[in-house]
C-alpha positions in Angstrom: -1.2 49.4 -48.6 2.3 50.0 -47.7 3.1 52.3 -44.8 4.3 55.8 -45.7 8.0 56.0 -45.6 9.2 58.0 -42.6 12.4 60.2 -42.5 15.4 58.8 -40.6 15.1 59.3 -36.9 18.2 59.9 -34.9 17.8 58.9 -31.2 19.8 60.4 -28.4 22.7 58.6 -26.7 24.7 57.2 -24.9 22.3 54.6 -23.5 21.3 53.8 -27.1 25.0 53.3 -28.0 25.3 50.7 -25.2 22.2 48.8 -26.5 23.8 48.8 -30.0 27.0 47.5 -28.6 25.3 44.6 -26.8 23.7 43.6 -30.1 27.0 43.7 -31.9 28.7 41.7 -29.1 26.0 39.0 -29.3 25.8 38.8 -33.1 27.5 35.9 -34.9 28.6 38.5 -37.5 30.3 41.0 -35.1 31.2 39.1 -31.9 34.8 38.5 -33.0 35.5 42.2 -33.8 38.0 43.8 -31.4 36.4 45.5 -28.4 37.7 49.0 -29.4 36.2 48.5 -32.9 32.9 47.4 -31.5 32.9 50.5 -29.4 33.5 52.7 -32.4 30.8 51.0 -34.5 28.3 51.5 -31.7 29.3 55.2 -31.4 28.9 55.8 -35.1 25.5 54.1 -35.2 22.1 55.7 -34.9 18.8 54.0 -34.1 15.6 54.0 -36.1 12.2 52.5 -35.1 9.8 51.3 -37.7 6.2 50.0 -37.8 5.2 46.8 -39.5 5.7 47.0 -43.3 7.4 50.4 -43.1 10.1 50.8 -45.7 13.7 50.8 -44.5 15.2 52.4 -47.5 14.0 53.8 -50.8 13.1 51.2 -53.4 15.7 51.0 -56.0 17.8 53.7 -54.4 21.2 53.8 -52.7 21.0 55.3 -49.2 24.6 54.8 -48.2 24.0 53.0 -44.8 24.9 49.8 -43.2 21.9 48.5 -41.3 21.9 46.2 -38.3 18.7 44.6 -36.8 18.3 45.3 -33.1 14.9 43.9 -32.6 12.0 42.7 -34.8 12.9 41.7 -38.3 13.4 43.0 -41.8 12.0 41.4 -45.0 14.3 41.7 -48.0 12.6 41.4 -51.4 12.6 42.6 -55.0 9.9 42.9 -57.7 9.8 40.6 -60.6 9.5 41.5 -64.3 5.9 40.3 -64.2 4.8 42.5 -61.3 5.2 39.8 -58.7 7.7 39.6 -55.8 10.6 37.5 -54.8 11.5 37.3 -51.1 15.2 36.6 -50.4 15.2 36.5 -46.6 13.6 37.8 -43.4 16.5 38.9 -41.1 16.2 39.0 -37.4 18.3 40.6 -34.5 22.0 40.7 -35.0 21.8 40.4 -38.7 22.8 43.2 -41.2 22.2 44.4 -44.7 23.4 47.2 -47.0 27.1 46.4 -46.7 27.7 45.5 -50.4 26.2 48.8 -51.6 28.2 50.8 -49.1 31.6 49.2 -50.0 30.8 48.9 -53.7 29.2 52.3 -53.9 26.5 50.7 -56.0 22.8 51.2 -56.4 20.6 49.1 -54.2 18.2 46.9 -56.0 16.5 45.3 -53.0 13.6 46.6 -50.9 13.7 46.2 -47.1 10.6 46.5 -45.0 10.0 46.0 -41.3 8.3 42.7 -40.4 6.5 43.6 -37.3 7.6 46.4 -35.0 11.3 46.7 -35.6 14.3 48.7 -34.4 17.4 49.1 -36.4 20.9 50.7 -36.1 22.3 52.4 -39.1 25.9 53.6 -39.8 26.5 56.1 -42.5 28.5 54.6 -45.3 31.1 57.4 -45.5 31.7 57.1 -41.8 32.1 53.3 -42.0 34.5 53.6 -44.9 36.6 56.1 -42.9 36.7 53.7 -39.9 37.8 50.9 -42.2 40.6 53.1 -43.6 41.6 54.1 -40.1 41.5 50.5 -38.8 42.8 48.3 -41.7 42.3 45.0 -39.7 38.6 45.7 -40.0 38.8 45.5 -43.8 39.5 41.8 -43.4 36.5 41.3 -41.2 34.0 43.2 -43.4 35.5 41.5 -46.5 34.8 38.2 -44.9 31.2 39.2 -44.3 30.8 40.0 -48.0 32.5 36.8 -49.0 30.1 34.8 -46.7 27.0 36.5 -48.2 28.3 35.5 -51.7 28.6 31.9 -50.6 25.1 32.0 -49.2 23.8 33.4 -52.5 25.5 30.6 -54.5 24.2 28.0 -52.1 20.6 29.3 -52.5 21.0 29.3 -56.3 22.1 25.7 -56.2 19.3 24.7 -53.8 16.6 26.3 -55.9 17.7 24.7 -59.1 19.0 21.3 -58.0 17.3 20.3 -54.7 13.9 18.7 -54.2 11.4 20.8 -52.2 11.7 18.9 -48.9 15.5 19.3 -48.9 15.6 22.9 -49.9 12.9 23.9 -47.5 14.8 22.6 -44.5 18.0 24.1 -45.9 16.3 27.5 -46.3 15.0 27.3 -42.7 18.6 26.7 -41.4 19.9 29.5 -43.7 17.6 31.9 -41.9 18.8 31.0 -38.4 19.1 34.1 -36.2 22.5 35.8 -35.9 21.9 35.9 -32.1 21.3 32.6 -30.3 17.8 32.2 -28.9 17.6 32.3 -25.1 15.1 29.5 -25.2 17.2 27.3 -27.3 14.5 27.1 -29.9 15.1 29.6 -32.7 11.9 31.3 -34.0 12.1 32.5 -37.6 9.9 35.5 -38.2 8.1 34.8 -41.5 4.8 33.8 -43.1 4.3 30.7 -45.1 3.6 32.8 -48.1 7.0 34.4 -47.9 8.7 31.1 -47.4 7.0 29.9 -50.6 8.2 33.0 -52.4 11.8 32.2 -51.2 11.5 28.7 -52.6 9.8 29.5 -55.8 6.8 27.2 -55.0 3.2 27.5 -53.9 2.0 28.2 -50.3 0.0 25.0 -50.3 3.1 22.9 -51.0 5.0 24.7 -48.3 2.1 24.2 -45.9 2.1 20.5 -46.7 5.8 20.1 -46.0 5.6 22.1 -42.8 2.8 19.9 -41.5 4.9 16.9 -42.2 7.9 18.4 -40.3 5.6 19.4 -37.5 4.2 15.9 -37.2 7.8 14.7 -36.7 8.4 17.2 -33.9 10.9 19.2 -35.9 9.1 22.5 -36.3 6.2 24.4 -34.9 4.2 26.8 -37.0 2.7 29.9 -35.5 1.3 33.2 -36.6 4.0 35.0 -38.6 6.7 32.7 -37.1 8.2 29.3 -37.3 10.0 27.6 -34.4 12.8 25.1 -35.1 12.5 22.5 -32.4 15.2 20.0 -33.2 18.2 21.5 -34.9 20.4 18.4 -34.9 17.7 16.4 -36.8 17.0 19.3 -39.2 20.7 19.6 -39.9 20.8 15.9 -40.7 17.9 16.3 -43.2 19.5 19.4 -44.7 22.8 17.7 -45.6 26.2 19.4 -45.8 27.4 23.0 -46.3 24.3 24.9 -45.1 25.4 28.5 -44.5 23.2 31.0 -42.6 22.6 34.6 -43.6 
């Protein structure tokens, strides 16, 4: 059973604004934005807390927000024609989603749900568009974010159609690296083996077998609803060139 969708919750400020700003400053996607623009993004943002499996936005609907993960993770998926599910990614702190729908004023086709207890920041699309118009240099940055996501999508399409399972599994793990560097130096990807199998279009048993092999070589460590990457240099060697993270 999915958790009942809750209305958007606006949390009071300014302490919350400071927490959002810290996430933006640490995020690989926003750390190079000018300080005054980071301040404005944080001021525009509101926070929302979700329980495990709670829906972030209406399925199949356009809610007009840019979402940024502050803590926890968000599982991005879509239903298949045969009633199954395809999982695209599980995004951790510092990552974002919803930007393409905001800028393109399109209809969202993906479903986003919290993976564990999760806290998000959201920025109303109209307010974000106004900020971009007021600050034209920001258009270049957000355009680059969209371009990067397109390159990630093309990479994943290539991997799932042309790469053998051992290669594409390692490449997918690296593509899901957190947007904020882990304090321990060992990134932990919040996901289940079943979701990883859905991402790769294969069975859970085959994914489990490959993960056990990587674990025996000291490259990863499987845990409950998480996967630690223990040796990034060796994993990158196995993955080959041009791996792009979400």
